[in-house]
N, C-alpha and C positions, 0 to 999 in steps of 0.2 A: 412442551419444550420452552426453554428460556433463551432470550436474546437481549443484548445490550446495544444501544445505538451511540456511536461515537463519530467524530469528525476530525479531519486533519487541518492544521492551521495553514496549509498551502494555499487555501482559497483566499486568505488574508495577506500572507507574505510568502512569496515563492523563494525557496532557498537556492534554486538554480539560476533564476533570471530575476534579478532585483527589480527590474522595471515592472514586473507583474506583482507589485506589492502595494497594499493599502497602507496608508500612514496611520496605523492604529497600534495602540499598546497591547501588551499581552492581556491586561485586564479587560480592555474593551473587546478584544477577540473572544475571551472566555464569556463575557457578558452576553454577547450576541449569540454565541453557540448555545449557552444555557437558555436564553429566551426562546430559541428555536426548538428546544426540547431535548438537546443532547446531554448525556451524562458522562461522556468520556471525550478526551482529546489526545491525539498523538502529539509528540513533542515536535518543536521546530526551533529555529535559531533564536527566537526571543524568549525561550524558556530558560530560567536559571537552573543549572544542573546541580541543584542543592535542595534536598527535600525540606530542610529547615526553613528555607526561603520560599520554596514553591508551594508546599502543602497548605499553608494558611491562605494563599491566594486561590488555589483550586477549591478549597473548602468553602470559600466565600461564594462561589458560583455553583456549588454542587457538582463539580467536575472531577474526574479522576484520570490519571494517565492510562491510556488504553493501547500503548505501544509507541513506536517511533523508529525512524530510519537509522540504520547504521551503514555507512559506505564501506562495504567490504572490499578487500584486495587479495583474498585468498587464492584466487585463480593463479596469479603469478607470484604470490608471496609465500612467506614462511609461516608455518602453523603457530610457532611460539611467538613470532612477531605479531600475528593477528590477535592472539590472546592478550598480549600487552596493549594493543590498540583499543580493544573492546572493553578493557577492564573498568575504566572510569564510568562509561555509560552503563555497563552491566551492573555495577554497584549501585548507581543511581536508580536504575529500573527496579532492582531488588528492593531498595528502600521505599520506592514509590508504589510497590505492589503492582507493577505493570504485568499484563498477561503474557507478553512476549516482547522480544526485540526483533524488529523487522530487518532482515539481512538483505541488502541489495548489492549485487556484485557490480562494482564500478571499474575493476580492472578491465582494460580494453574497451570499455563501454564508450559510446559516442553520445549518450543521452544528454550530456551537458555541454556539448560542443556544437555550436550553431554553424560551424563551417563544414561539418561532416553530414552529407545527405543520408537519409534513412537506408538507402540501398547499400551503404558501405558498412553496415553493422558487422561486428566481429562474429566469426563462426568457429566452432571447435571441431577438430578431427575426432574420430572415434576414440583414439588413444587419449587425447586431451580430455574428452568428456569423462572417460573412465577415471583418469587421474584426479580430475577436479571433483568428481563424485565421491571418491574416497576421502579426499581432504575435507570436503564439506560435511560428510558424515561424521568424521572424527571431531571436527570443530563443534558440530551440533551436539554430539554426545558430551563433550566437555562443558559446553554452555549449560546444558540441562543439569549436569552434575553440580555445577556451581550455583544453580538455583534460578536461572533465567533462560527458558527455552527460546530458540530461534523460530522465526517463521520466514521461509525463503520466498522472496518476492520476484517472480518472473516479471520481466520489464522490457518495454520497447527500447530498442537500440542497444541492448545488452546481450551477453552471450546466451542467456536463456530467455528467448523472446517468443518464438512460435510454439504452436501446439506440438509439433514434431520434436522440437528441442526440449520442451518440457517433458514429453513422454520419455525421451532418451535419458534425460537427467534423473527423472524419477526411477528409471530402471537401474541406474548405477549408484543410487544413494540408498542408505538404509532407512528404516522406519524412524530412526532417531531424528531425522531431518524433516520437520513439519513444513507444510506449504501454506503460503499466503495466496489465496485465490483472488485475483483481480479481474473482474469481468471486462472492464474497460480496456485494459492492456491486452487481454487475450483477443477481444473483438478487433482492436486496432491491428493486431498481428495477423488477423485473418482466420483465427481459430474458431471452433464451435464451442461457445461458452457453456452449453449444457453437457456436451459430450465430455469436456474436460472435468466437470464435476463428477460425472458418472465414473470416469476412469480413476480419478485421484482423490475421491471424497475421504478415503480413510486417512489421508495425510493432511487434509485441510484443517488448520487450527485457527485461522484468522481470515477475515474477509474484508476486502476493500470494495465498496459499492460505487465504483466510478462508472459513469455513463459516457457515451460517445455521441458526437454528431456525425452520423455516417456520411452525410453529404460533404462535410469538410474533409473527412478521411479519403473519400473516393476521389476528391478533386486534387489531392496532393500529387506532386511530381516527386516520387521517392528517389529519383536520380539526382535531384537538385535541392530538395527541401529537407531540413533536419527535423529531429524530434521536437526541438524547441520552437522551430517555425510552426509546426503543427499545433503546439500548445497555444502560441500567440494567435493563430487563426481560429482557435476555439474548438479543437478536436475533442476536448473533454468537457463534461458538465456533470451536474448532479442527477441522481435518479428523479424521474418525472419531468426532465427537461431535455431528454435525449432520445436516442433511437432504440435502446435496449429494453427488453421486456423483463423488468425486475420482478414482477410477480412470478413469472415462470422460473427465473433464476433462483429466487428465494424458496419457492415451493420445491425445486429440485434439491436444494441444500437440505431442506427440512425432511424430504423423503429419505435422505441418507443419515438423518439424525444429527446434523450439525447444530451445536449450541455454542454460543459465545458472542464475540463482538462483530457487528456489521459497521464498518467505518466509511463514512463518506470522504472520498479523497478526490477532489476535482480541481486541478489547477487551471485557472483561466484569468483573463484580465479583469481585475476588480472594478475597473471603470466601466466595462461593458457588462459585467455580471456581478453586481454588488453582493459581497459575501453574506451579509445578513439575510438578504432576500433569497439567495441561493440556498443558504442553510435551512431556511423555513421550507422551501420547496422540497429539498432532499429529505428532510425529516418527515414531512407530511406524507410523501410517497412511500418512504420506507415503512412508516407506521402502518399505512394502509395495507401494504403487501405482507407485512409481518402478521397482521391479523388474518389475512386471507390464507396464509400458510399455516396457521395454527400456533404461532409463537406467542408467548406471553412476554411483553417487553418489560424488562426490569428497569425501574426508574432509580 
């Protein structure tokens, strides 16, 4: 089995909380990621959305685009309007030969609002879930037909956060909607990270290898503290520096035949967790567990 190792620039510059950003250029970010051993990077706010500009920069460091976040609004929005919103990024991803576009539902989400405690996350009724599932399936089918498949990101503080919510969502969406599996977000939400793989492996098309510091999560007051408060406190980190058993996680994915990208995505304060050092730790741990699981890492 083959796997590729990528990383997200959120460790260098956080798009939701500017104070958690290192003062480094795109080229310095790519250089550090390349030196750590990664061959892919998801996009972020300092990426020029023009392949004629970006490709030569990526080539210089042996990096390719391995995905990137799209802030979806389909829950409360119109399907045709959402197609218009995604068009520019989709065209860029197609030109960049990205494997997928990461869809994160931001309608009603409190993930970027520091004034909203975790306990006030939005919840959908059964009817809302069914309606949302139909819209997401139709949108995913259209994206795939256009040449850029989605990967749906379950996410803390959003409408699809918990294991139960993900189960319900998967039940009302079609196979045309692939899943981005994020162990860190599922662990933070209290889910069983291995059981989720077992239930939904057939839909998993992209993997974020986000680790957690369980002691930070356990100490949160979810009636008062927000998702961003948790990030600032250090709830997330890279594999090899946190509480999750990534050897078990990767072996479980391998047992179901997953092949593709494993992307380190660990937002934290770069002053407390220097991105270059964190990138090395994450890559070394991932490479170790990939070998243990029988993956050949494509360079």
